[in-house]
C-alpha positions as CSV (number, residue, x, y, z in Angstrom):
1,X,-0.3,-0.2,0.0
2,X,1.3,3.5,-0.8
3,X,2.9,5.6,1.8
4,X,1.1,9.1,2.3
5,X,4.9,10.7,3.1
6,X,5.5,9.4,-0.7
7,X,2.9,10.6,-2.4
8,X,2.6,14.1,-3.7
9,X,-0.9,15.7,-3.6
10,X,-1.7,18.5,-5.8
11,X,-4.9,20.7,-4.4
12,X,-6.0,23.3,-7.3
13,X,-7.9,25.6,-5.6
14,X,-6.8,26.8,-2.2
15,X,-10.3,28.1,-1.5
16,X,-13.1,27.5,1.3
17,X,-13.2,23.6,-0.1
18,X,-9.0,23.5,-1.5
19,X,-7.4,25.0,1.8
20,X,-9.2,22.7,4.6
21,X,-8.3,19.8,2.6
22,X,-5.0,20.9,1.9
23,X,-4.6,21.0,5.7
24,X,-5.1,18.0,6.4
25,X,-3.4,15.9,3.4
26,X,-0.6,17.9,5.2
27,X,-1.5,16.6,8.6
28,X,-1.9,13.3,7.5
29,X,1.9,13.3,6.2
30,X,1.7,13.8,2.3
31,X,3.8,16.2,0.9
32,X,1.0,19.0,-0.5
33,X,1.3,21.6,-3.4
34,X,-1.7,24.1,-2.9
35,X,-2.2,25.8,-6.3
36,X,-4.1,29.0,-6.7
37,X,-4.2,31.3,-10.0
38,X,-4.9,34.4,-7.3
39,X,-1.1,35.6,-6.4
40,X,-2.1,37.9,-3.7
41,X,-4.4,34.6,-1.9
42,X,-0.8,32.3,-2.3
43,X,1.2,35.0,-1.0
44,X,-0.7,35.7,1.8
45,X,-0.7,31.8,2.5
46,X,3.0,31.8,2.2
47,X,2.8,34.5,4.9
48,X,1.0,32.3,7.3
49,X,-2.4,33.9,6.9
50,X,-5.4,32.6,6.3
51,X,-8.6,34.0,4.7
52,X,-10.6,31.0,5.8
53,X,-12.7,30.8,9.0
54,X,-12.0,27.2,9.3
55,X,-8.5,27.6,8.8
56,X,-6.4,29.8,11.7
57,X,-3.0,31.3,10.5
58,X,-1.6,29.1,12.9
59,X,-2.8,26.1,11.1
60,X,-1.0,27.7,7.9
61,X,2.2,28.3,9.6
62,X,2.4,25.1,11.1
63,X,1.7,23.6,7.5
64,X,4.3,25.5,6.2
65,X,7.3,25.0,8.7
66,X,6.4,21.1,8.6
67,X,7.7,21.8,5.0
68,X,5.0,19.4,3.4
69,X,2.4,22.6,2.1
70,X,3.8,24.3,-0.3
71,X,1.4,27.3,-1.5
72,X,1.9,28.3,-5.5
73,X,0.8,29.9,-8.8
74,X,3.7,27.8,-10.7
75,X,1.6,25.2,-13.2
76,X,5.9,24.0,-13.3
77,X,5.1,23.4,-9.8
78,X,2.3,20.6,-10.1
79,X,5.5,18.3,-11.6
80,X,6.1,14.6,-10.9
81,X,2.4,15.0,-8.2
82,X,0.7,11.3,-7.8
83,X,-2.8,12.5,-6.8
84,X,-4.3,16.0,-8.1
85,X,-7.7,17.2,-6.9
86,X,-9.6,19.8,-8.6
87,X,-11.8,21.9,-6.2
88,X,-12.3,25.4,-7.7
89,X,-15.6,27.2,-8.4
90,X,-17.9,26.4,-10.5
91,X,-20.4,29.7,-11.5
92,X,-23.3,30.5,-13.0
93,X,-23.0,32.4,-15.9
94,X,-26.6,34.0,-17.5
95,X,-28.4,30.8,-16.1
96,X,-25.8,28.2,-17.8
97,X,-22.8,25.9,-15.9
98,X,-19.5,28.0,-16.2
99,X,-17.1,25.0,-16.2
100,X,-14.1,27.1,-17.3
101,X,-12.1,26.6,-14.1
102,X,-12.6,23.2,-14.5
103,X,-10.8,23.2,-18.0
104,X,-8.1,25.6,-16.9
105,X,-7.0,23.4,-14.0
106,X,-7.0,20.3,-16.6
107,X,-4.9,22.0,-18.8
108,X,-2.5,22.8,-15.7
109,X,-2.6,19.5,-14.8
110,X,-2.0,17.2,-18.0
111,X,1.4,18.4,-19.0
112,X,2.6,16.5,-15.6
113,X,0.4,13.8,-15.7
114,X,2.0,10.3,-15.1
115,X,0.7,7.0,-16.0
116,X,-0.8,5.4,-12.7
117,X,-1.7,9.1,-11.4
118,X,-4.8,9.8,-9.9
119,X,-6.8,13.4,-10.6
120,X,-10.6,14.0,-8.6
121,X,-12.2,16.4,-9.5
122,X,-14.5,17.9,-6.3
123,X,-16.0,21.3,-7.6
124,X,-20.2,20.9,-7.6
125,X,-21.1,19.8,-11.4
126,X,-23.9,18.1,-12.8
127,X,-23.5,14.3,-13.9
128,X,-21.4,13.6,-17.1
129,X,-19.0,16.1,-15.9
130,X,-16.2,13.6,-14.6
131,X,-16.2,11.0,-17.2
132,X,-16.8,13.3,-20.5
133,X,-15.5,16.7,-20.3
134,X,-12.3,15.7,-17.6
135,X,-11.6,12.0,-19.2
136,X,-12.1,13.5,-22.4
137,X,-10.0,16.8,-22.5
138,X,-7.2,14.9,-20.5
139,X,-7.3,12.1,-23.0
140,X,-7.1,14.6,-25.8
141,X,-3.9,16.0,-24.1
142,X,-2.1,13.4,-23.2
143,X,-3.1,10.4,-24.7
144,X,-3.4,8.7,-21.9
145,X,-6.7,6.7,-21.0
146,X,-9.1,7.0,-17.8
147,X,-9.0,3.6,-16.0
148,X,-6.4,2.1,-18.0
149,X,-3.3,5.2,-17.9
150,X,-4.7,7.0,-15.0
151,X,-7.0,6.8,-12.6
152,X,-9.6,9.2,-12.5
153,X,-12.8,10.4,-10.1
154,X,-15.2,12.4,-8.6
155,X,-15.6,13.0,-5.0
156,X,-18.0,15.9,-3.9
157,X,-17.4,18.8,-1.3
158,X,-19.4,18.9,1.5
159,X,-17.5,21.5,3.3
160,X,-20.0,23.8,5.6
161,X,-18.5,27.0,6.2
162,X,-18.3,28.2,10.4
163,X,-20.1,24.7,11.5
164,X,-18.7,24.2,14.6
165,X,-20.0,20.5,14.6
166,X,-19.9,18.7,10.9
167,X,-16.4,19.6,9.1
168,X,-14.1,17.5,6.3
169,X,-12.6,14.9,9.0
170,X,-16.0,13.8,10.4
171,X,-18.3,14.4,7.4
172,X,-18.8,11.2,5.5
173,X,-17.6,11.5,1.9
174,X,-19.1,10.5,-1.3
175,X,-16.3,9.0,-3.4
176,X,-16.6,7.5,-7.0
177,X,-14.4,6.5,-10.2
178,X,-14.6,6.0,-13.6
179,X,-13.9,2.2,-13.0
180,X,-13.1,0.3,-10.2
181,X,-9.2,0.6,-10.1
182,X,-9.8,4.4,-10.0
183,X,-12.3,4.0,-7.2
184,X,-9.7,2.1,-5.3
185,X,-7.2,4.7,-5.9
186,X,-10.1,7.8,-4.5
187,X,-11.3,5.7,-2.1
188,X,-7.5,5.2,-0.8
189,X,-6.8,9.0,-0.6
190,X,-9.5,10.1,1.2
191,X,-9.7,7.4,3.8
192,X,-6.1,8.8,5.0
193,X,-8.1,11.9,5.4
194,X,-11.6,11.8,6.4
195,X,-13.1,9.2,9.1
196,X,-15.6,7.6,6.5
197,X,-15.8,7.5,3.3
198,X,-19.3,6.4,1.3
199,X,-18.5,4.6,-2.4
200,X,-21.2,5.0,-5.2
201,X,-21.4,3.1,-8.4
202,X,-20.0,5.5,-10.7
203,X,-18.9,9.4,-10.9
204,X,-22.1,10.5,-12.0
205,X,-24.1,9.4,-8.9
206,X,-21.7,11.2,-7.2
207,X,-22.3,14.0,-8.9
208,X,-25.7,13.7,-8.3
209,X,-25.6,13.2,-5.2
210,X,-24.3,16.9,-4.4
211,X,-27.1,18.2,-6.1
212,X,-30.0,16.0,-4.6
213,X,-28.4,17.3,-1.5
214,X,-28.4,21.2,-2.4
215,X,-31.3,21.0,-4.5
216,X,-33.6,19.3,-1.2
217,X,-32.5,22.1,0.9
218,X,-33.4,24.7,-1.4
219,X,-36.7,23.4,-2.2
220,X,-37.8,23.1,1.8
221,X,-36.4,26.4,2.2
222,X,-38.6,27.8,-0.4
223,X,-41.3,25.7,0.7
224,X,-41.2,27.4,4.7
225,X,-40.5,31.3,3.2
226,X,-43.5,30.7,1.2
227,X,-45.1,29.7,4.2
228,X,-44.2,32.1,6.0
229,X,-45.6,34.9,3.4
230,X,-49.1,33.4,3.7
231,X,-49.2,33.0,7.2
232,X,-48.3,36.4,7.8
233,X,-51.1,37.4,5.9
234,X,-53.8,34.6,7.6
235,X,-52.4,35.8,11.0
236,X,-50.5,32.7,11.7
237,X,-46.9,32.7,13.4
238,X,-45.3,30.6,11.5
239,X,-42.3,30.4,13.8
240,X,-44.6,28.6,16.4
241,X,-46.2,26.3,13.9
242,X,-42.7,25.1,12.5
243,X,-41.7,24.4,16.2
244,X,-44.2,23.0,17.1
245,X,-44.0,20.8,14.1
246,X,-40.8,20.1,14.8
247,X,-41.7,18.2,17.9
248,X,-42.8,15.3,15.5
249,X,-40.4,12.7,16.2
250,X,-40.4,11.3,12.6
251,X,-41.4,12.7,9.2
252,X,-40.6,16.3,9.5
253,X,-37.4,18.4,9.3
254,X,-37.1,21.6,10.5
255,X,-36.4,24.2,8.2
256,X,-36.6,27.9,8.8
257,X,-37.7,31.3,6.9
258,X,-35.6,33.8,6.0
259,X,-34.2,36.8,3.5
260,X,-33.3,34.4,0.5
261,X,-30.6,31.9,0.3
262,X,-26.8,32.1,-0.3
263,X,-23.3,30.7,-0.2
264,X,-21.3,29.1,-3.0
265,X,-24.5,26.2,-3.1
266,X,-28.0,27.0,-2.9
267,X,-28.3,29.8,-5.1
268,X,-26.0,27.6,-7.9
269,X,-26.6,24.1,-7.2
270,X,-30.0,23.1,-7.9
271,X,-29.7,25.1,-11.4
272,X,-27.0,22.8,-12.4
273,X,-29.3,19.8,-11.8
274,X,-32.5,22.1,-13.6
275,X,-29.9,22.8,-16.8
276,X,-28.9,19.3,-17.0
277,X,-32.3,18.1,-17.1
278,X,-33.4,20.7,-19.9
279,X,-30.1,20.7,-21.9
280,X,-30.0,16.8,-22.0
281,X,-33.8,15.7,-21.3
282,X,-35.4,18.5,-23.0
283,X,-38.1,18.5,-19.6
284,X,-38.1,21.3,-16.8
285,X,-37.1,20.6,-13.8
286,X,-40.6,22.2,-12.0
287,X,-39.6,22.3,-8.5
288,X,-36.3,23.6,-8.7
289,X,-38.1,26.2,-11.0
290,X,-40.0,27.2,-8.0
291,X,-37.6,27.3,-5.2
292,X,-35.7,29.6,-6.9
293,X,-38.6,32.1,-7.9
294,X,-39.9,31.8,-4.2
295,X,-35.9,32.7,-2.7
296,X,-34.7,35.1,-5.4
297,X,-37.9,37.1,-4.3
298,X,-37.3,36.7,-0.6
299,X,-35.1,39.9,-0.5
300,X,-38.0,42.1,-2.6
301,X,-40.4,40.6,0.2
302,X,-37.9,41.9,2.4
303,X,-38.2,45.6,1.6
304,X,-42.2,45.3,1.0
305,X,-42.4,44.5,4.8
306,X,-40.0,46.7,5.7
307,X,-42.2,49.4,4.1
308,X,-45.5,48.0,5.5
309,X,-43.7,48.4,8.6
310,X,-43.0,51.9,8.7
311,X,-46.4,52.3,8.0
312,X,-46.3,56.5,9.3
313,X,-44.0,57.0,6.0
314,X,-45.0,57.5,2.3
315,X,-41.6,55.8,1.2
316,X,-38.0,54.6,2.3
317,X,-36.9,58.0,0.6
318,X,-34.3,59.3,3.5
319,X,-35.0,57.2,5.5
320,X,-31.9,55.8,7.9
321,X,-32.3,51.8,8.1
322,X,-29.5,49.7,9.8
323,X,-29.2,46.2,8.6
324,X,-27.6,43.4,10.5
325,X,-25.7,40.6,8.8
326,X,-24.2,40.9,5.6
327,X,-22.9,37.4,5.3
328,X,-25.1,34.5,3.9
329,X,-25.3,32.8,7.3
330,X,-24.6,33.1,11.1
331,X,-20.9,32.8,12.2
332,X,-19.0,33.0,9.1
333,X,-17.6,35.9,6.9
334,X,-18.9,34.4,3.7
335,X,-20.9,36.7,1.8
336,X,-20.9,35.3,-1.5
337,X,-24.7,35.3,-3.1
338,X,-25.7,36.8,0.5
339,X,-29.5,37.8,0.6
340,X,-28.6,40.9,2.9
341,X,-26.6,42.0,-0.1
342,X,-29.9,42.5,-2.3
343,X,-31.7,44.0,0.4
344,X,-29.4,46.8,0.9
345,X,-29.2,47.2,-2.7
346,X,-33.1,47.4,-3.1
347,X,-33.2,49.6,0.0
348,X,-30.4,52.1,-1.8
349,X,-32.2,52.2,-4.8
350,X,-35.5,53.2,-3.1
351,X,-33.7,56.4,-1.4
352,X,-33.3,54.7,2.0
353,X,-29.5,55.9,4.1
354,X,-28.3,52.2,4.4
355,X,-26.1,51.3,7.3
356,X,-24.7,47.5,7.8
357,X,-23.3,46.0,11.0
358,X,-21.2,42.9,10.3
359,X,-17.9,42.0,12.2
360,X,-17.5,38.9,10.2
361,X,-17.5,40.3,6.4
362,X,-14.3,41.9,5.7
363,X,-15.1,45.8,4.4
364,X,-14.2,45.4,1.0
365,X,-17.2,42.8,0.4
366,X,-20.0,45.4,1.4
367,X,-22.4,46.3,-0.9
368,X,-21.5,49.9,-2.5
369,X,-23.6,52.7,-0.7
370,X,-23.6,51.5,2.4
371,X,-21.8,52.8,5.5
372,X,-20.1,50.3,7.9
373,X,-21.2,51.1,11.4
374,X,-20.9,49.3,14.9
375,X,-24.1,47.9,16.6
376,X,-24.4,50.8,19.7
377,X,-27.0,52.5,21.7
378,X,-26.6,55.7,19.4
379,X,-26.6,54.1,16.0
380,X,-29.7,51.6,17.0
381,X,-32.1,54.5,19.0
382,X,-31.2,57.2,15.9
383,X,-32.2,54.4,13.5
384,X,-35.8,54.5,11.9
385,X,-35.6,50.8,11.4
386,X,-33.2,47.7,11.9
387,X,-33.5,44.7,10.1
388,X,-31.8,41.5,11.2
389,X,-31.0,39.8,8.4
390,X,-28.0,37.2,9.9
391,X,-28.3,36.3,13.6
392,X,-24.2,35.7,14.4
393,X,-23.3,34.9,18.0
394,X,-21.6,38.2,18.9
395,X,-24.8,40.1,17.8
396,X,-26.3,41.6,20.8
397,X,-29.5,40.9,20.4
398,X,-31.0,42.4,23.7
399,X,-29.3,45.9,23.0
400,X,-31.2,46.0,19.8
401,X,-34.5,45.2,21.5
402,X,-34.0,48.0,23.8
403,X,-32.8,50.8,21.8
404,X,-34.3,50.2,18.2
405,X,-37.5,51.4,17.7
406,X,-38.6,49.7,14.8
407,X,-37.3,45.6,14.0
408,X,-37.9,43.4,11.2
409,X,-36.5,40.4,13.0
410,X,-36.1,38.0,10.3
411,X,-34.3,35.2,11.8
412,X,-37.2,35.4,15.0
413,X,-34.3,36.2,17.7
414,X,-35.2,39.0,18.9
415,X,-37.3,39.6,21.8
416,X,-38.6,42.5,23.8
417,X,-41.4,44.9,24.2
418,X,-40.6,46.9,21.5
419,X,-42.3,47.4,18.2
420,X,-40.5,43.6,16.5
421,X,-42.2,42.2,13.5
422,X,-40.8,38.8,12.5
423,X,-40.6,37.7,9.2
């Protein structure tokens, strides 16, 4: 059996997915090349600075001090790799999957691919990407054949930034290969890094697994979001309804409303599946389209509710509004696709003076036209409205309840005697 210390691992993409994997691989004695095209990011890593909350600066420094972690922007440093993991973004462009980052990563690897090496894709994508696009591109450039000359597989990432319980190591890892030998090679690598691997029949099942997981969440969040809107109009407390339903020990899973969905998964992954169904089968994935429609319009609903709450005003022009939370979820600085930004932009378009408070999100990630503030008694009391969009643990909810004249609470976390509306 191969020795980790003698197995060079190249991880292409040093973001929320690739960097934790790189740190874990170093911890398990693998020498690791951390490749990324962002020169400033790589420079920071070389200086022991992490930009991912789940990976500390100390962890980066310790990894570099072992001599087994080498962050780089040079494709030449990928030479002699034994295992390569592609963990690059797969965004949507005009509603279609953009696989250019995967293609570029494959192009970086091809000059260095040797017989018996292993290539693993982790990026979220539609079924068929690994055994069609990746295999075809490698075979065309190298003349090597997947499963015959080199191993090729897929393992969907399940990173949940800021989750204090489930992490890379203790979250079961789905693994797949384009054939039995590839599966063995892929599973061996992840068996060194995580507590449990879950093999599936082919890369297509593994690719679909990731899309199912996030489509399930997306659809159920849309369900409770739409219920929240109807419940409000019916005079029903949706939060109490959800808590009551959650006491059932079977047949129900708790999801809660919010201002929309964000992050690197929910606004994107279900649309990958919807696109593939339409492109390959000529059919419409109605559940995904409905969920997209509901969740994409939640920021509009938040603004409408705010307008209704400030009933003394004819409009929001000139209103002083404090938005609490710019990340896409609690206890992370990740603001990708955050619905909070959509709420801010809509309020600015209506002429509101928008101040934002979020100690987690970097200043340069805040929406243009907003003013960054701290949550103080003066800020809260001077605002005409406070909208709680994300309930980070460090948000002083009691201070909001005590000093804000009007609160629109999108997370049902602020409790007090003042004028507090829940979504």
